[in-house]
C-alpha positions as CSV (number, residue, x, y, z in Angstrom):
1,L,18.2,120.0,148.9
2,G,20.7,121.7,151.3
3,L,24.8,121.3,150.5
4,E,25.2,118.9,153.3
5,Q,22.8,116.5,151.5
6,R,24.7,116.6,148.4
7,I,28.4,116.2,149.6
8,R,30.1,115.5,153.0
9,R,31.5,118.3,155.2
10,P,35.1,116.7,155.6
11,W,35.1,116.6,151.6
12,F,33.9,120.0,151.4
13,D,36.6,121.0,153.7
14,R,39.2,119.1,152.0
15,W,38.2,120.7,148.3
16,V,38.3,124.0,149.2
17,R,41.8,123.8,150.6
18,N,43.4,121.6,148.4
19,P,40.8,120.9,145.5
20,A,41.2,117.7,143.5
21,R,41.8,118.5,139.7
22,I,39.1,118.6,137.3
23,V,41.2,118.7,134.1
24,P,44.3,116.3,134.1
25,R,47.3,118.3,135.5
26,M,45.6,121.1,135.7
27,E,45.4,122.6,139.4
28,M,42.5,124.2,140.6
29,P,42.1,127.6,142.8
30,S,42.3,127.0,146.4
31,V,41.3,128.7,149.6
32,Q,44.2,129.0,151.8
33,I,44.3,133.1,152.9
34,P,41.5,134.5,154.9
35,V,39.2,137.5,153.5
36,A,40.5,140.6,155.2
37,G,38.3,142.3,157.8
38,V,36.0,139.4,157.7
39,L,35.5,137.5,160.8
40,D,38.5,138.5,162.6
41,G,40.2,137.6,159.3
42,K,40.1,134.0,160.5
43,L,39.9,131.4,157.4
44,D,37.9,128.3,159.4
45,E,35.3,130.7,160.7
46,Q,34.9,132.3,157.1
47,L,34.5,128.4,155.8
48,N,32.3,127.8,158.3
49,A,30.1,130.5,157.6
50,V,30.3,129.8,153.8
51,W,29.1,126.3,154.8
52,H,26.2,127.2,156.8
53,V,24.9,129.7,154.5
54,L,25.0,127.3,151.5
55,N,23.0,125.0,153.5
56,L,20.2,127.7,154.6
57,P,17.1,126.5,153.0
58,G,16.0,128.6,149.6
59,F,19.7,130.4,149.7
60,E,20.0,132.1,146.6
61,P,23.7,133.7,146.3
62,P,23.4,137.7,145.9
63,L,24.7,139.5,142.5
64,P,28.3,140.4,143.8
65,N,28.8,144.5,144.4
66,P,30.8,146.4,141.8
67,I,34.7,146.3,142.8
68,R,34.6,149.8,142.1
69,I,33.0,152.8,140.7
70,L,34.4,155.5,138.9
71,R,32.4,159.1,139.9
72,H,32.4,162.7,140.0
73,S,31.0,164.2,143.1
74,G,29.3,167.3,140.9
75,N,30.8,169.6,143.6
76,Q,33.5,170.6,141.7
77,R,33.1,172.4,138.4
78,D,36.5,172.3,137.0
79,A,37.5,168.7,137.9
80,E,39.2,166.9,135.3
81,P,37.0,164.4,133.0
82,I,37.2,160.8,133.9
83,V,38.0,158.5,131.0
84,L,37.1,154.7,130.6
85,T,38.6,152.8,127.4
86,D,38.3,149.2,129.0
87,I,35.6,146.7,128.0
88,L,32.3,147.9,128.8
89,E,28.8,146.1,128.8
90,Q,26.1,148.2,127.6
91,S,23.0,146.5,128.2
92,R,23.3,143.2,126.3
93,Q,25.6,144.9,124.0
94,T,29.1,144.4,124.6
95,R,31.7,147.5,123.4
96,I,35.5,146.6,123.2
97,K,36.7,150.0,121.9
98,P,34.5,152.5,124.0
99,F,35.6,156.0,124.6
100,L,33.5,156.9,127.9
101,V,33.9,160.6,129.4
102,G,33.0,161.5,132.6
103,L,32.3,165.3,132.7
104,A,32.5,167.3,136.0
105,N,28.9,168.3,136.3
106,R,28.1,164.1,136.0
107,H,27.0,164.2,132.6
108,N,28.6,161.4,130.7
109,V,29.2,161.0,126.8
110,L,30.0,157.3,125.4
111,F,31.8,157.6,122.1
112,D,32.3,153.9,120.2
113,L,35.6,154.1,118.3
114,E,34.8,150.5,116.7
115,I,32.0,152.1,114.9
116,G,33.1,155.9,115.3
117,A,29.8,157.0,116.5
118,L,28.5,158.8,119.8
119,V,26.1,156.2,121.0
120,Q,25.1,157.1,124.5
121,W,24.8,160.4,126.9
122,N,23.8,159.6,130.6
123,I,23.7,161.2,134.1
124,G,25.2,160.1,137.3
125,D,27.9,157.9,138.2
126,V,30.8,157.3,135.4
127,A,30.7,153.3,135.4
128,R,30.8,150.3,137.7
129,Q,33.7,147.9,137.3
130,H,32.6,143.8,137.9
131,T,34.0,140.7,137.6
132,R,32.4,137.5,135.8
133,G,34.4,134.5,136.2
134,K,37.9,135.8,134.8
135,S,36.7,138.3,133.2
136,W,36.7,142.1,134.1
137,F,34.2,144.4,132.8
138,W,32.5,147.9,133.3
139,E,28.7,148.6,132.9
140,P,27.6,152.2,132.3
141,A,26.1,153.6,135.7
142,G,23.9,156.9,134.9
143,A,20.6,157.2,134.4
144,V,20.3,157.3,130.2
145,V,19.2,160.5,128.3
146,L,19.9,159.7,125.2
147,D,20.6,156.5,123.4
148,T,21.6,157.4,119.6
149,A,21.1,153.5,118.6
150,L,23.7,154.2,115.9
151,A,25.5,151.2,114.5
152,Q,27.6,153.1,112.0
153,P,30.1,155.9,111.9
154,D,28.2,159.5,112.7
155,L,30.3,161.0,110.6
156,T,30.5,160.3,106.5
157,L,31.5,162.1,103.3
158,H,28.8,163.0,101.0
159,L,29.8,163.3,97.5
160,D,27.6,163.1,94.0
161,D,24.6,162.9,96.1
162,R,25.5,159.7,98.2
163,D,27.4,159.0,101.6
164,L,30.6,157.1,101.2
165,A,31.6,154.2,103.3
166,V,34.0,154.6,106.1
167,H,37.0,151.9,105.9
168,P,38.5,150.5,108.5
169,L,42.0,151.5,110.1
170,G,43.0,147.9,110.9
171,Q,40.9,145.9,113.0
172,F,38.8,148.5,114.0
173,L,36.8,151.6,112.1
174,T,39.0,154.2,114.1
175,E,41.1,154.2,117.3
176,A,42.1,157.2,119.9
177,D,45.2,158.4,118.4
178,A,45.3,160.7,121.1
179,W,43.2,162.8,124.1
180,Q,44.0,165.8,125.8
181,T,42.2,167.3,128.9
182,K,42.4,171.2,129.6
183,G,40.3,172.0,133.0
184,A,37.1,170.4,133.0
185,S,36.9,169.8,129.1
186,I,38.4,166.9,127.0
187,C,39.6,166.8,123.4
188,L,39.8,163.3,121.4
189,H,41.6,163.1,118.1
190,Y,41.2,160.7,115.9
191,R,41.1,159.5,112.0
192,L,38.8,158.5,109.7
193,K,39.4,156.8,106.1
194,S,36.6,157.0,104.0
195,A,36.0,154.6,100.7
196,D,37.6,157.0,98.1
197,G,40.6,157.1,100.0
198,S,40.4,160.6,102.0
199,L,41.5,160.4,105.4
200,L,39.6,162.8,107.7
201,H,41.3,164.2,111.0
202,I,39.0,164.6,113.4
203,R,38.9,166.5,116.9
204,R,35.9,166.3,119.4
205,Q,35.8,168.4,122.4
206,W,33.3,168.1,125.0
207,A,33.0,170.4,127.8
208,P,30.4,170.9,130.8
209,T,27.9,173.4,131.0
210,T,25.3,174.2,133.3
211,A,22.5,171.7,131.8
212,G,24.7,169.6,130.2
213,F,27.7,169.6,127.6
214,T,28.7,170.8,124.5
215,Q,30.1,169.0,121.7
216,E,32.6,170.8,119.3
217,L,33.9,169.1,115.9
218,S,36.6,170.1,114.1
219,L,37.5,168.4,110.7
220,E,40.4,168.8,108.5
221,G,41.1,166.6,104.8
222,I,37.6,167.2,103.4
223,P,38.0,166.7,99.5
224,V,36.7,169.2,97.0
225,K,33.1,169.5,96.3
226,A,32.4,167.0,99.2
227,K,30.3,167.6,102.1
228,V,29.9,166.0,105.7
229,R,27.1,164.3,107.0
230,L,26.8,164.1,110.9
231,R,24.3,161.4,112.0
232,L,22.9,162.6,115.6
233,L,20.1,159.6,116.0
234,N,19.2,156.5,114.0
235,A,15.4,156.6,112.5
236,E,13.4,154.8,115.1
237,R,15.1,157.7,117.7
238,A,14.4,160.5,115.4
239,A,10.9,159.7,115.2
240,K,10.4,160.5,118.5
241,A,12.6,163.6,118.2
242,R,10.4,166.9,117.7
243,R,12.5,169.7,115.5
244,T,11.8,173.4,116.3
245,A,10.5,175.7,113.8
246,D,14.0,177.2,113.0
247,G,15.3,173.9,112.7
248,R,18.3,174.3,115.1
249,T,17.0,172.6,118.6
250,L,15.8,168.6,118.5
251,Y,13.6,167.8,121.4
252,L,14.5,164.4,122.1
253,G,10.8,163.6,123.7
254,D,11.3,162.8,127.3
255,R,9.5,164.6,130.0
256,F,12.9,166.5,131.2
257,A,13.1,168.4,128.2
258,S,16.0,167.0,127.1
259,R,17.3,168.6,123.6
260,I,20.6,169.1,121.2
261,V,20.8,172.6,120.1
262,L,23.1,173.6,116.6
263,V,25.2,176.4,118.1
264,E,27.5,176.7,115.0
265,P,27.5,177.0,112.0
266,R,25.0,179.6,111.9
267,G,22.4,179.5,109.2
268,R,22.4,175.6,109.0
269,T,19.9,173.6,110.1
270,F,18.9,169.7,111.0
271,T,17.5,167.8,108.6
272,A,14.0,167.4,108.1
273,D,14.0,163.6,109.3
274,A,15.8,165.0,112.4
275,Q,18.5,162.4,112.2
276,S,21.6,164.9,110.6
277,L,23.3,167.5,109.8
278,L,24.7,167.9,106.0
279,L,27.5,170.7,106.0
280,A,29.9,171.9,103.5
281,P,33.5,172.9,104.4
282,D,35.4,175.8,103.8
283,E,37.9,176.6,101.0
284,Q,40.6,174.5,102.9
285,G,38.6,171.4,103.4
286,A,38.0,171.9,107.3
287,L,34.9,172.3,108.8
288,R,33.9,173.4,112.5
289,V,30.4,172.2,114.3
290,V,29.2,173.0,118.0
291,L,26.3,171.2,119.5
292,S,24.9,171.7,122.5
293,Y,23.3,168.6,125.0
294,E,20.9,170.1,127.4
295,S,18.3,168.8,129.8
296,E,16.6,169.4,133.1
297,V,17.1,165.9,134.4
298,P,18.0,166.7,138.4
299,I,21.6,166.0,139.2
300,D,22.6,164.4,142.4
301,R,26.0,165.1,144.3
302,F,28.0,163.3,146.4
303,P,30.7,164.4,149.0
304,E,34.2,164.3,148.1
305,A,35.7,160.8,148.3
306,L,38.2,160.4,150.8
307,P,41.6,158.4,150.0
308,L,41.6,154.8,151.6
309,P,44.0,154.5,154.6
310,A,46.8,152.2,154.6
311,V,45.7,148.9,156.3
312,R,49.4,147.7,156.7
313,K,52.5,149.2,158.6
314,N,55.8,147.6,157.1
315,E,54.8,144.0,158.0
316,P,57.6,141.7,157.7
317,V,57.0,138.8,155.0
318,E,59.0,135.2,155.2
319,V,61.0,135.1,152.3
320,A,64.4,132.9,152.5
321,P,67.7,133.0,154.4
322,G,69.4,136.1,152.8
323,F,66.2,137.8,152.2
324,S,64.3,140.4,153.9
325,G,60.8,141.2,153.1
326,V,58.5,144.1,154.1
327,R,55.1,144.9,153.1
328,L,54.5,148.3,151.8
329,P,51.9,149.9,154.0
330,L,49.5,151.0,151.1
331,P,45.9,150.0,150.4
332,S,44.8,146.5,149.7
333,D,42.9,147.3,146.9
334,I,45.7,147.7,144.4
335,M,46.4,145.0,142.2
336,P,50.1,145.5,140.8
337,T,50.8,144.2,137.0
338,G,54.0,146.5,136.6
339,L,56.6,148.4,138.4
340,C,59.1,150.8,137.5
341,W,60.9,153.6,138.4
342,R,61.1,157.4,137.3
343,P,64.5,158.9,136.9
344,N,63.8,161.1,140.5
345,G,63.3,157.6,142.2
346,R,59.7,157.4,142.8
347,L,57.8,154.1,142.0
348,V,55.2,154.4,139.8
349,L,53.1,151.5,138.8
350,C,50.0,149.9,136.9
351,S,47.1,147.8,138.5
352,L,45.2,145.0,136.8
353,K,41.8,147.5,137.8
354,G,43.1,149.8,135.0
355,Q,44.8,152.5,137.1
356,V,48.5,154.2,137.1
357,F,49.7,155.3,140.5
358,E,53.1,157.0,141.5
359,A,54.1,155.6,145.1
360,L,56.0,158.3,147.4
361,D,57.2,157.9,150.9
362,A,55.4,160.3,152.6
363,D,56.5,159.9,156.2
364,G,60.3,159.7,155.5
365,D,61.1,156.5,156.9
366,G,62.3,155.1,153.3
367,V,59.3,153.1,152.5
368,E,56.6,154.1,150.0
369,D,53.5,154.6,151.7
370,H,51.4,156.9,150.0
371,L,49.6,156.7,146.6
372,T,48.7,159.2,143.8
373,L,46.3,158.3,141.1
374,L,48.1,159.3,137.8
375,A,45.3,157.9,135.4
376,D,42.6,155.3,135.3
377,G,40.2,153.6,133.0
378,F,42.5,151.4,131.1
379,P,42.2,147.6,130.2
380,A,44.4,145.5,132.2
381,P,47.8,147.2,131.6
382,Y,50.6,144.6,132.0
383,G,53.5,146.7,131.2
384,I,54.9,150.4,132.4
385,R,58.0,152.2,131.6
386,A,58.6,155.7,133.0
387,Q,60.7,158.7,131.8
388,A,61.0,162.4,133.0
389,D,58.0,163.7,131.6
390,H,56.2,160.7,129.9
391,I,54.9,157.0,131.1
392,D,54.5,154.5,128.6
393,L,51.6,151.9,129.5
394,S,51.1,148.5,127.5
395,T,47.2,148.0,127.7
396,K,45.3,145.3,126.0
397,Y,44.6,147.2,123.0
398,A,47.7,149.9,122.3
399,L,50.8,150.8,123.6
400,L,49.9,154.3,125.4
401,R,51.9,157.5,126.2
402,L,51.2,159.3,129.3
403,R,52.2,162.6,129.4
404,I,52.8,164.1,132.8
405,P,50.4,166.5,133.2
406,D,51.1,170.4,133.4
407,K,49.5,173.5,132.8
408,S,48.0,172.5,129.5
409,G,46.5,169.5,130.9
410,R,46.7,165.9,130.5
411,R,47.4,164.4,127.2
412,I,47.7,160.6,126.1
413,D,49.0,159.2,122.8
414,T,48.6,156.3,121.3
415,I,51.9,154.9,120.1
416,A,51.9,151.7,119.1
417,S,48.6,149.5,118.2
418,G,47.8,146.5,115.6
419,W,47.7,143.5,117.5
420,G,44.2,141.6,117.5
421,Y,42.1,142.5,120.3
422,S,38.6,141.0,121.8
423,S,36.3,141.0,124.7
424,D,38.3,137.9,126.1
425,Y,40.1,138.3,129.3
426,H,43.4,136.8,128.2
427,D,44.0,139.4,125.5
428,W,46.8,141.0,127.4
429,A,49.8,142.8,126.0
430,V,52.7,142.1,128.6
431,G,56.0,144.1,128.4
432,L,57.7,146.6,128.6
433,P,61.8,145.8,128.3
434,Q,63.5,148.4,126.4
435,N,66.8,148.0,124.9
436,E,69.7,150.4,124.3
437,R,68.1,151.6,120.6
438,G,64.9,152.5,122.2
439,E,63.0,149.2,121.2
440,Y,60.4,148.2,123.2
441,F,59.1,144.4,123.2
442,L,55.5,143.0,124.1
443,G,54.3,139.5,125.0
444,I,51.0,139.0,123.1
445,P,49.2,136.2,124.5
446,C,47.6,133.1,122.3
447,Q,44.2,133.0,120.6
448,Q,41.9,130.0,121.5
449,D,38.5,131.0,120.3
450,K,36.9,131.8,117.3
451,R,37.3,135.3,116.1
452,S,38.2,137.1,112.8
453,P,42.0,137.2,111.2
454,L,42.5,140.5,112.2
455,A,41.2,139.9,116.0
456,A,43.9,137.1,115.9
457,R,46.8,139.0,114.7
458,F,49.7,138.4,116.1
459,R,48.2,136.6,119.0
460,G,50.7,134.0,120.5
461,H,53.7,136.3,119.4
462,V,56.4,138.3,120.6
463,L,56.5,141.7,119.4
464,R,59.9,144.0,118.6
465,L,58.5,148.1,118.7
466,T,61.0,149.8,116.6
467,P,61.0,153.9,117.0
468,R,59.8,155.6,113.9
469,R,59.2,159.5,113.2
470,P,55.3,159.8,113.5
471,T,53.4,161.5,110.8
472,R,50.0,163.2,110.7
473,D,48.4,160.4,108.7
474,D,50.1,157.8,111.1
475,P,51.0,159.3,114.8
476,H,52.3,156.1,115.8
477,A,55.8,156.3,117.4
478,F,56.7,152.4,116.6
479,T,56.4,149.8,113.9
480,L,55.4,146.5,115.0
481,A,57.4,143.5,113.8
482,S,57.0,139.8,115.2
483,I,60.2,138.0,116.5
484,S,58.7,134.6,117.9
485,T,55.4,132.8,117.4
486,G,53.9,129.7,119.3
487,H,53.8,131.4,122.7
488,R,50.7,130.6,125.0
489,F,50.8,133.1,128.0
490,P,53.8,134.9,127.8
491,M,53.3,136.8,131.1
492,G,56.9,138.1,131.7
493,L,59.6,139.5,129.3
494,A,63.4,140.4,130.5
495,L,66.3,141.7,128.8
496,D,69.8,140.6,130.1
497,R,72.8,142.8,129.7
498,T,74.0,141.8,126.4
499,G,70.2,142.4,125.2
500,E,69.0,138.9,124.7
501,L,65.6,138.8,125.3
502,F,63.8,135.8,127.4
503,A,60.0,135.2,127.8
504,T,58.1,132.8,130.5
505,D,55.1,130.8,129.3
506,N,52.3,128.8,131.4
507,Q,51.8,125.1,131.1
508,G,48.8,124.0,129.3
509,N,47.5,122.9,125.7
510,Y,50.8,122.1,123.7
511,K,52.9,123.1,126.6
512,P,54.0,120.2,128.8
513,F,56.0,122.6,130.9
514,N,56.1,126.3,132.6
515,E,58.6,127.6,130.2
516,L,61.5,130.0,130.1
517,N,62.3,130.8,126.2
518,H,65.0,132.8,124.8
519,I,63.4,134.7,122.1
520,R,65.1,134.8,118.5
521,P,63.8,136.0,115.1
522,G,62.1,133.1,113.9
523,S,62.0,130.9,116.6
524,H,58.5,128.9,117.3
525,F,57.6,127.9,120.8
526,G,55.0,125.0,120.1
527,F,51.5,126.8,120.5
528,I,49.1,126.7,117.9
529,N,46.2,129.1,117.6
530,F,42.8,128.0,117.1
531,L,42.6,129.4,113.5
532,D,45.9,127.8,113.0
533,R,45.1,124.4,113.7
534,G,45.2,121.8,111.2
535,Q,47.9,123.4,109.4
536,S,51.7,122.4,109.7
537,P,53.0,124.2,112.4
538,P,57.0,124.9,112.1
539,P,59.1,123.2,114.3
540,R,59.4,123.5,117.8
541,T,62.1,125.8,119.4
542,P,63.5,124.1,122.6
543,S,62.7,126.3,125.8
544,A,65.7,127.3,127.6
545,V,64.2,126.3,130.8
546,N,61.4,123.7,131.5
547,V,60.1,124.7,134.9
548,P,58.4,121.6,135.6
549,H,54.5,121.7,137.0
550,P,53.2,120.9,139.3
551,W,56.3,122.1,141.5
552,T,55.6,125.3,139.5
553,R,51.9,126.4,138.3
554,S,52.1,129.6,136.8
555,V,55.4,131.3,136.7
556,N,54.7,134.9,135.2
557,G,57.1,138.1,136.0
558,I,60.6,137.7,135.8
559,C,63.3,140.2,136.1
560,F,67.2,139.8,136.4
561,L,69.0,140.4,139.5
562,Y,71.4,143.2,138.0
563,T,72.9,145.9,140.2
564,P,71.9,149.2,138.7
565,Q,74.7,150.9,136.6
566,Q,74.7,154.1,138.8
567,L,74.7,152.0,141.9
568,R,77.3,149.8,140.8
569,S,79.9,152.6,139.7
570,K,79.0,154.3,143.4
571,L,79.6,151.1,145.3
572,G,82.3,149.8,142.9
573,R,80.9,146.0,143.2
574,D,78.0,144.1,142.1
575,L,75.2,144.1,145.1
576,F,73.9,140.6,144.8
577,G,77.1,138.7,144.9
578,P,76.7,135.1,143.8
579,L,73.3,136.1,142.9
580,E,74.1,138.6,140.5
581,G,72.8,137.9,137.0
582,H,70.0,134.8,138.2
583,L,66.9,135.4,137.3
584,I,63.7,135.8,139.4
585,G,60.2,134.3,138.5
586,C,57.1,135.0,140.2
587,E,54.9,131.7,141.1
588,Y,51.8,133.1,141.4
589,D,49.4,129.6,142.4
590,T,52.2,128.5,144.7
591,R,52.9,132.2,146.2
592,R,56.5,132.1,146.0
593,L,59.4,133.2,144.0
594,I,61.7,130.6,142.2
595,R,65.1,131.3,140.7
596,M,66.8,130.5,137.4
597,T,70.4,130.4,135.6
598,L,71.3,130.2,132.2
599,Q,74.4,128.4,130.5
600,R,75.2,129.8,127.1
601,V,76.3,126.5,125.0
602,G,77.3,127.6,121.6
603,D,74.3,129.5,120.4
604,T,72.2,128.0,122.4
605,F,70.7,128.8,126.4
606,Q,69.8,126.1,128.5
607,G,69.7,126.1,132.5
608,A,68.2,125.4,135.8
609,A,65.6,126.4,137.9
610,Y,65.6,126.4,141.9
611,P,63.0,127.2,144.8
612,L,64.0,130.7,146.2
613,S,61.5,131.4,148.5
614,I,60.5,128.9,151.7
615,P,57.0,128.0,153.0
616,P,56.1,130.9,155.6
617,S,55.1,129.8,159.0
618,D,51.6,131.1,158.0
619,P,50.3,131.8,154.7
620,Q,49.5,135.7,155.9
621,H,53.1,136.0,156.5
622,G,54.0,135.2,153.0
623,F,53.5,136.6,149.7
624,L,49.8,137.0,148.3
625,G,50.7,135.9,144.9
626,P,53.7,137.2,143.2
627,L,52.9,138.4,139.7
628,V,55.4,140.8,138.7
629,C,59.2,141.8,140.0
630,S,61.5,144.4,138.9
631,V,65.0,145.9,140.8
632,S,64.7,149.4,142.2
633,P,67.6,152.2,141.6
634,R,68.8,151.2,145.0
635,G,69.3,147.7,144.2
636,E,65.9,146.3,146.3
637,L,63.6,143.6,144.8
638,Y,60.1,144.6,144.2
639,I,57.6,142.0,144.3
640,G,54.0,143.0,143.0
641,S,51.2,140.3,144.3
642,I,47.4,139.9,143.6
643,R,44.7,137.7,144.6
644,D,41.9,137.9,142.0
645,S,38.3,136.4,142.5
646,G,38.5,134.6,139.3
647,W,41.7,132.6,139.9
648,G,42.6,131.8,143.2
649,A,39.2,132.3,145.3
650,G,41.0,135.8,146.2
651,A,38.9,139.3,147.0
652,N,40.4,141.2,144.1
653,V,43.5,142.6,146.5
654,G,47.0,143.2,146.0
655,E,50.2,144.1,147.7
656,I,53.8,145.3,146.9
657,V,57.0,143.6,149.1
658,R,60.1,145.1,149.0
659,V,62.8,142.2,149.3
660,Q,66.4,143.3,150.1
661,V,68.9,140.7,149.4
662,Q,71.9,140.1,151.8
663,P,74.2,137.9,150.2
664,D,76.6,137.6,153.2
665,K,73.6,135.8,155.0
666,L,73.1,133.4,152.3
667,P,72.8,129.8,153.7
668,C,74.8,126.9,152.2
669,G,72.6,125.5,149.3
670,I,72.8,125.1,145.5
671,A,74.3,128.4,143.8
672,E,74.3,127.3,140.5
673,V,74.0,124.0,138.1
674,Q,75.8,123.7,134.9
675,A,76.1,121.1,132.7
676,T,79.2,119.4,131.4
677,P,80.2,116.9,128.6
678,E,79.7,114.1,131.3
679,G,77.5,115.4,133.8
680,F,76.8,118.5,135.9
681,Q,79.0,120.9,138.0
682,I,76.8,122.2,140.9
683,D,78.3,125.3,142.8
684,F,77.7,126.6,146.4
685,F,76.8,129.4,148.4
686,R,79.1,128.5,151.4
687,P,81.5,125.7,151.5
688,I,80.0,122.6,152.0
689,D,81.2,119.2,154.2
690,R,83.7,117.6,152.0
691,R,83.0,114.3,153.9
692,L,79.4,114.3,153.1
693,A,80.0,115.7,149.5
694,G,82.0,113.1,148.6
695,H,79.3,110.4,148.9
696,I,77.2,109.6,145.7
697,E,74.4,108.4,148.0
698,N,74.0,111.7,149.0
699,Y,72.8,112.7,145.7
700,S,69.8,111.8,143.4
701,V,69.2,112.8,139.4
702,Q,66.7,111.5,137.3
703,S,66.0,112.6,133.8
704,Y,62.6,112.6,131.9
705,R,60.8,114.5,129.2
706,R,57.4,115.4,128.0
707,E,55.7,115.6,125.0
708,P,53.6,118.7,123.6
709,T,50.0,117.7,122.5
710,P,46.6,119.4,122.2
711,A,45.5,118.1,125.6
712,Y,46.5,120.2,128.9
713,G,50.2,119.6,130.0
714,S,51.6,116.3,130.0
715,P,52.8,113.1,131.9
716,D,56.3,112.3,132.4
717,R,57.8,110.0,129.9
718,D,60.9,107.9,129.9
719,R,61.8,108.7,133.5
720,R,64.9,107.1,134.8
721,T,67.2,107.3,137.7
722,E,70.7,108.3,136.6
723,K,73.5,106.4,137.6
724,I,76.3,108.5,139.1
725,T,79.7,107.0,138.3
726,D,82.0,109.8,140.2
727,V,81.9,112.6,142.6
728,T,84.7,115.1,142.6
729,V,84.8,118.3,145.3
730,S,86.9,121.1,144.6
731,N,89.7,122.2,146.8
732,D,88.0,125.2,148.2
733,A,84.5,122.7,149.0
734,R,82.2,125.3,147.1
735,R,81.6,122.9,143.8
736,V,81.0,119.6,143.3
737,T,81.3,117.8,139.7
738,L,79.2,114.8,139.1
739,K,79.7,112.2,136.6
740,L,76.8,110.2,134.9
741,T,77.0,107.5,132.5
742,K,75.3,109.1,129.7
743,M,73.7,112.3,128.9
744,R,70.3,112.8,127.5
745,P,69.6,115.5,125.3
746,G,66.0,116.6,125.2
747,F,65.5,115.8,129.0
748,V,64.9,117.8,132.2
749,Y,67.4,116.7,135.1
750,E,66.2,116.8,138.6
751,L,68.7,117.1,141.1
752,R,68.0,116.3,144.7
753,L,70.6,116.6,147.2
754,K,70.7,115.6,150.9
755,N,72.3,118.2,153.4
756,L,75.5,118.8,152.5
757,A,76.1,121.6,155.2
758,G,77.0,119.4,157.9
759,G,74.4,120.8,160.2
760,G,72.2,123.9,160.0
761,V,70.2,125.1,156.8
762,F,71.0,123.7,153.3
763,H,68.5,125.9,150.7
764,P,67.8,125.1,147.8
765,A,68.6,121.5,148.0
766,E,67.3,120.7,144.5
767,A,67.5,122.0,140.9
768,Y,65.8,121.6,137.5
769,Y,68.0,121.6,134.7
770,T,67.4,121.5,131.1
771,L,69.4,119.7,128.5
772,N,69.1,121.0,125.4
773,V,72.5,120.1,124.3
774,V,75.8,118.4,125.6
775,P,78.6,120.8,126.2
776,K,81.7,119.8,124.0
């Protein structure tokens, strides 16, 4: 049956634009923005085409094309290797700790850090990136020359006539401590812990050759009397291989004469079963092995890829009165998840697709319009911090330090790791605010599936990363410590000027609101991980601001509107006027910005949320889907937006909008709400009409609460309209004090005001205040 015989066309039209809820209180993704470049970018035409195709007899949806392909052209012999460390689906196996190297000659090497073994050699493109539902993953793209089928470390100590087991370093057998490129070669540094307590320090270097590549292994820390076994193939693969008479070459049994040749050490041979090498170290406990992997497989080549042209030209974006926005003329395939600036003032960003870019102003008009790719292949980086000589990047599995490339090549170090990691697409690590002591902070989303305790470690925590002096046996530059627990998706972290840390969270299970939480040692914000359910949870810490859902649906990145210190010294004043110190929140689902203010009452933070941006005249003139925000050294607010295929029916595109705040153009509207012992104090951006402001009927105040449950969200409870007994207007008409009959701690107060401007724009006219304690 065609779709039209299952559902009515009007129902289809309504559903895709404004879907009904399948799960109570969970908003479904809607289709309100057209796909650029298709049917003249007209949404109605695109939805008509979808309806038509879904009703064609025998229609089967095609498999989606890859989002992108990583490849070398094969024309540049000295091209830097491509490195991929994101989730990799190889045949039916998911590798969550791959180290995939694409060499300049289109030979590719896959090393699996989870098991510590070289598992595949292929030729051609390096990998293709795909999405499935909400998940992002890669698949190897080349033709397989060798699948070693190893499921255990390919390096082990051999002592007393037996191979010793290798013990994991945390969740995994090993991790990439660092990798360094030099010309067309790459060197991987890692450690292996043997059952006898020995810690092997290993370097593997891969370099392209005319017919393949060389693998050079250098080992240090080998105990006295021990040997090292290097496995090349499992028994099944070795049975198909043929060892030459001198024992130094293994032919792999294919028609392309693919082979492994032992180059060094001389005088040694492969074992009789063709599976391994058994080698003795020198007197210092060190060993060096060089193998050559060669094949007569023909190599295809491609023209050099041209950079994507910018598709926009400084398009204006409608924000709100007092805010002017411009969409940067950058390629639309970026999906920014983190923004920062180097000391030289250049914008650096990371992308959901795994890239790190530097954005430049190529034509000198003051707007970034050109991207330079600095690194690629990382799993969903969600935090970035740049210095003069390095960039720190929070990826799903580790905090990495990218050294700025120089003549010695490019080096990347793992400077912190240890939280649980799996193939679940939610397993992000969000950051990276840094305090004056050099400590970093990371938000680690929750664990809702079945996994091991190690894979669940620190899930749902906010972590403090404290600097330490690295050692050879532990090269990490930071130690991890949990500050708070009970987080669901802490997708935005920010420090205020006094060093207080705040984090957002999204409504869902155990979370009746979107939240802004004040992070303090020992605090618990209510979410219970799957492995912890059935146990008594710690007392719940109240949120500083409960942001009502569905007024907002997914508040993610946040930043404080603070004038940069150097700019403040130069100007002699704050840049943001009455907005100085306010928080900006990125609301992804409804594609807008919100604003938040905080009030400290004793040791408790509480405050209010307000609308910032207004609905645009056309969806294409507004934000794409705000996800991350940051203030530039010039005092401009940058908003990174995405629209992904898994949530939002997007085409996996993104944008950056530069917003300039013009305090002198702010309209009359609510600037800030603060609680008083008997009600609320409301400040305004501009003087209000005293006559209108003095009438109680121009104010509406309701209060309600929600209860956290294992179900998604929560309905409002105990909602009531508050009786206002008195209204006082200040002499300058910029403040109103409302007196209520009784204040209810633990409730959210919804304040709605009629237009008090006496004509013209009055924005915002609503506020949502979270009352944790009543001020004395």
